Structure formats: structure tokens, C-alpha cells
C-alpha positions in Angstrom: 7.0 -14.2 23.5 7.1 -11.7 20.7 4.2 -9.3 20.3 1.7 -10.3 17.6 -0.9 -8.3 15.6 -4.5 -9.3 15.2 -6.7 -7.6 12.6 -10.5 -8.2 12.4 -13.2 -6.9 10.1 -16.8 -8.0 10.3 -20.4 -7.0 10.6 -21.0 -4.8 13.6 -23.1 -6.1 16.5 -23.3 -5.7 20.3 -20.6 -7.3 22.3 -17.8 -7.7 19.8 -15.1 -6.0 21.9 -16.2 -8.0 24.9 -16.2 -11.2 22.9 -12.7 -10.6 21.6 -11.4 -9.6 25.0 -12.9 -12.7 26.6 -11.2 -15.0 24.1 -7.9 -13.3 24.8 -8.3 -13.3 28.6 -9.2 -17.0 28.7 -6.0 -17.7 26.8 -4.0 -15.5 29.2 -3.1 -13.2 26.3 -2.3 -9.6 27.2 -3.6 -6.7 25.1 -0.8 -4.2 24.5 -2.9 -1.8 22.4 -6.3 -1.8 20.7 -7.8 0.4 18.0 -11.4 0.0 16.8 -13.8 1.7 14.5 -17.4 1.2 13.5 -18.7 2.4 10.2 -22.3 3.2 11.1 -23.4 3.5 7.4 -22.1 0.1 6.4 -22.6 -1.5 9.8 -19.0 -2.6 9.7 -16.6 -3.2 12.6 -12.8 -2.9 12.3 -10.2 -3.5 15.0 -6.4 -3.9 15.3 -4.8 -5.3 18.4 -1.3 -5.8 19.5 -1.0 -8.6 22.0 1.6 -10.7 23.8 1.5 -14.2 25.2 0.2 -16.2 22.2 1.2 -19.8 22.3 -0.9 -21.2 19.5 -1.7 -18.8 16.6 -4.0 -21.1 14.7 -6.0 -22.1 17.8 -6.4 -18.4 18.7 -7.6 -17.5 15.3 -10.1 -20.4 15.4 -11.5 -19.3 18.8 -11.8 -15.7 17.6 -13.7 -16.7 14.6 -16.1 -18.8 16.7 -16.8 -15.7 18.9 -17.5 -13.4 15.9 -20.1 -13.1 13.2 -19.9 -15.6 10.4 -18.6 -13.0 7.9 -15.6 -12.1 10.1 -12.2 -11.7 8.4 -9.7 -12.6 11.1 -5.9 -12.7 10.8 -3.6 -13.4 13.7 0.0 -12.3 13.1 -0.1 -11.1 9.5 3.2 -11.8 7.8 5.7 -10.2 10.2 8.5 -9.8 7.7 6.8 -8.7 4.5 8.4 -8.6 1.0 7.8 -6.0 -1.7 8.7 -5.8 -5.4 9.0 -2.3 -7.0 8.1 -1.2 -10.5 9.6 1.9 -11.9 10.1 3.9 -15.1 12.7 6.7 -15.1 12.0 8.9 -12.1 14.3 8.1 -9.2 13.0 10.0 -6.1 10.5 7.4 -4.8 12.7 4.4 -5.6 15.8 6.0 -4.0 13.8 6.6 -0.8 12.6 3.0 -0.7 16.2 1.7 -1.3 17.7 3.8 1.5 15.0 2.8 4.0 15.5 -0.9 2.9 19.3 -0.5 3.3 19.1 0.8 6.9 16.3 -1.5 8.0 13.6 1.1 8.5 11.3 0.2 5.6 9.4 -2.6 7.4 9.8 -5.0 4.5 12.5 -6.6 2.3 12.8 -5.4 -1.3 13.1 -8.5 -3.4 13.9 -6.6 -6.6 13.0 -3.8 -9.0 11.8 -4.0 -12.5 11.6 -1.1 -15.0 10.3 -0.5 -18.5 13.5 1.6 -19.0 17.0 0.7 -17.9 17.7 4.1 -16.3 17.4 3.1 -12.7 19.4 -0.1 -12.9 22.6 1.6 -11.6 21.1 2.8 -8.4 19.7 -0.6 -7.7 23.1 -2.2 -8.2 24.6 0.3 -5.8 22.2 -1.0 -3.1 22.8 -4.6 -4.2 19.1 -5.0 -5.3 18.4 -7.1 -8.4 17.1 -5.0 -11.3 15.2 -6.4 -14.3 14.7 -4.4 -17.5 11.4 -5.3 -19.1 11.1 -3.0 -22.1 7.7 -2.1 -23.5 9.2 -0.8 -26.8 8.2 -2.7 -29.9 5.8 -4.9 -28.0 2.0 -5.1 -27.7 0.6 -4.4 -24.3 -0.3 -8.1 -23.7 3.3 -9.1 -24.6 4.8 -6.5 -22.3 2.6 -7.5 -19.4 3.2 -11.2 -19.9 7.0 -10.6 -19.5 6.4 -8.3 -16.5 4.1 -10.9 -14.9 6.7 -13.6 -15.3 9.2 -11.4 -13.3 6.7 -10.8 -10.5 5.7 -14.5 -10.4 9.4 -15.4 -10.0 9.6 -13.0 -7.1 6.5 -13.6 -5.0 5.9 -10.5 -2.8 3.3 -9.5 -0.3 2.9 -6.1 -2.1 4.0 -4.6 -5.4 4.9 -1.0 -5.3 4.4 1.3 -8.3 7.1 3.9 -7.5 6.4 6.3 -10.4 5.7 3.4 -12.8 4.3 5.4 -15.7 2.4 2.7 -17.4 -1.3 1.9 -17.3 -1.8 -1.7 -16.5 -4.7 -3.8 -17.9 -7.5 -5.1 -15.8 -6.3 -8.7 -16.6 -2.9 -7.9 -15.1 -4.3 -6.2 -12.0 -6.5 -9.1 -11.2 -3.5 -11.2 -10.4 -2.8 -8.9 -7.4 -6.0 -7.8 -5.8 -5.3 -5.1 -3.2 -1.7 -6.0 -3.4 -0.5 -3.2 -5.7 0.3 0.2 -4.2 0.6 3.3 -6.4 1.8 6.8 -5.9 -0.2 9.3 -8.0 1.1 12.8 -8.4 -2.2 14.5 -7.6 -4.7 14.9 -4.8 -7.2 12.4 -6.0 -9.9 12.4 -7.2 -8.7 15.5 -9.0 -6.6 15.2 -12.1 -6.5 11.5 -12.7 -4.4 9.9 -15.5 -1.4 11.5 -17.1 0.1 15.0 -16.8 -1.7 16.0 -13.5 0.6 18.8 -12.9 -0.2 20.3 -16.3 -3.8 19.8 -15.5 -3.4 21.5 -12.2 -1.5 24.4 -13.8 -4.2 24.8 -16.5 -6.9 24.9 -13.8 -5.0 27.5 -11.7 -5.1 25.5 -8.4 -3.6 26.9 -5.2 -2.9 23.4 -3.7 -1.2 20.4 -5.2 -0.8 17.0 -3.6 -0.1 13.3 -3.9 -2.0 10.2 -3.2 -1.0 6.7 -2.2 -3.7 4.2 -3.1 -4.4 0.6 -4.0 -4.6 -0.2 -7.7 -7.9 -1.4 -9.1 -9.5 -1.7 -12.5 -10.6 1.9 -12.4 -7.6 4.2 -13.3 -6.5 6.1 -10.2 -9.7 5.3 -8.4 -8.6 2.6 -6.0 -9.0 2.8 -2.2 -6.9 5.8 -0.8 -4.3 5.0 1.8 -2.6 8.4 2.4 -2.7 11.9 1.0 -0.8 15.2 1.5 -0.9 18.7 0.0 1.3 21.7 -0.4 0.5 25.3 -1.4 1.4 26.7 -4.8 0.6 30.1 -6.4 0.4 31.9 -9.7 4.2 32.1 -10.0 4.4 28.3 -10.3 4.7 26.9 -13.8 3.7 23.3 -14.5 7.4 22.4 -14.3 7.8 24.1 -11.0 4.8 22.3 -9.6 6.3 19.0 -10.8 9.6 19.8 -9.0 7.8 20.8 -5.8 5.6 17.7 -6.0 8.5 15.2 -6.0 9.1 15.7 -2.3 5.5 15.2 -1.4 5.2 12.2 -3.6 8.1 10.6 -1.8 6.7 11.4 1.6 3.2 10.1 0.8 4.4 6.8 -0.7 6.6 6.3 2.4 3.6 7.0 4.7 1.3 4.7 2.7 3.9 1.9 2.8 4.5 2.3 6.5 0.7 2.0 7.2 0.1 -1.0 5.0 3.3 -2.9 6.0 2.3 -2.5 9.7 -1.2 -3.8 9.0 -2.9 -0.5 9.9 -5.1 -0.3 6.7 -8.4 -2.1 6.3 -10.1 -2.1 2.9 -13.9 -2.3 2.5 -15.5 -1.7 -0.8 -13.6 1.2 -2.3 -12.7 2.9 1.0 -10.1 2.4 3.7 -10.1 2.5 7.5 -6.6 3.6 8.5 -5.3 3.4 12.1 -2.5 6.0 12.1 
């Protein structure tokens, strides 16, 4: 039988690992790998298991829930073939990386389509045979624009929505349709330099490191749970424009890493933090 993934999050207590292992052993299910973490401050237990030999997924999930605290969040075999939808504006570097990985089957998900508030990136999508929808924001109120964008996303139900340099601030009402299902790449090492023009902010501050952050989108601008981050050094010779150019490569790398972790069910969210099993 194919290997399956089990992800569990619950209140910590003595015997959780033994209880989980007992359920699996009685069902003659073999553990291929297991990662676990306890947040002592929050008294929270997190574990991710890869197993083989599962005959009845729903029965296994039921038995695991019975062996765990009542607040346990248990998922056996999260959607194995995930689907994503990508939102863009004009910058191509993050989108092109996603499209190449999707084309060669290394993304870990299927790209259902791309929507942009400008038409600039439609050509590259067509080259990869990915549907592109132009949803212009010009001459529209924010609610009108978001209503049109929401209709596109509802017509293409995805496991995750990826903001690949989508340079629009979405309303709380819009975001609530996709709780912890929207992944953004921010061109800054958050929590520094939130919002627009972070490279200019970094230049004005005279920083010696710039970075990028992959995070889940929440109501608080650029304050959602962080999935992945990286930094690179800069110095006094870098203009804001040079920082932006250097930052494109790290933005692409960080978004790719964040997607890889999320799509492989290696990220747990609790409150506004994450536990990441790399």
C-alpha cells in the first residue's frame, strides 16, 4: 500500500507517543518516520508521521482520536495531490519558478490557474498551458475588484492560494474566505519593513542584511504565521534598486521552500506561530 501521512496537534500530556504507537501497532501499521515537538509554554503537542499498511483511513482516524485528548486535531492522509491557484501582478520571477516546477512535476501540487490584476503575465502562463484570468482593479472600488477575484477563486477551488508578488492589499472580508489557505511572499525579513516599498525602507535604514519571508495571510498586514525566511548580505554600495534586484532570487527561493513545506504537510499553525518539520 502507498505511504500515508498522519498529522496531529493537541494538548500535551503523558503517554501521547505511546498511545499513537499503540493504535498503529494494533492495526499492523508500520511507522516509516515520525517527528514530534512539544511547546512547553503553550502545553501543545505536534507530530507528523509517515506510515504504511493503512487499510481503512477513516477507521484509523477514529481510533487515533479516541486515544488522544478531546481537543485533538487529527488528519490521516491529508490531500495527497494538492491544488493551488496563483495570484500575480507584474513581476514574473516567483510565478515563472512555480510554472517550471509544475511543468516538470516537482512542485508537489497542480496549478489550476493564475489570475492577475494586470495582463502582463498572461503570455508566460499560455506558454505553459496554464489558464490565466485578467481581473483588473482599475476603475473599480476595492469591493468590486475583490468580488470579481473571489468569483474566479470560487470557480477554481484550490487547497491553497499563492500570492506570488500579488501587490494588492486584500480586505479582511476577502481573507476570511480562505483561513490559513493563502500563502504570501513578502520581500522583507519580517517583522521588519512591513507593507509597501520594503527595499526602500531597508535602504533608508542602512541595513546590512535583507531577506524574504513566506507566511500565511491574516487580517494583520504581513503579520501572519511565518513559514520560511532567508537573508543575504548587502552593504553601503547597494542602492534601493540594487537591493530589489538582489532580493528577487531570495524571494523565489523562500516561496519555493514555503510551498514545499506546506504542500508536504510539514507546517503546523497554532495561534500566530508555526511548527515546521523541515
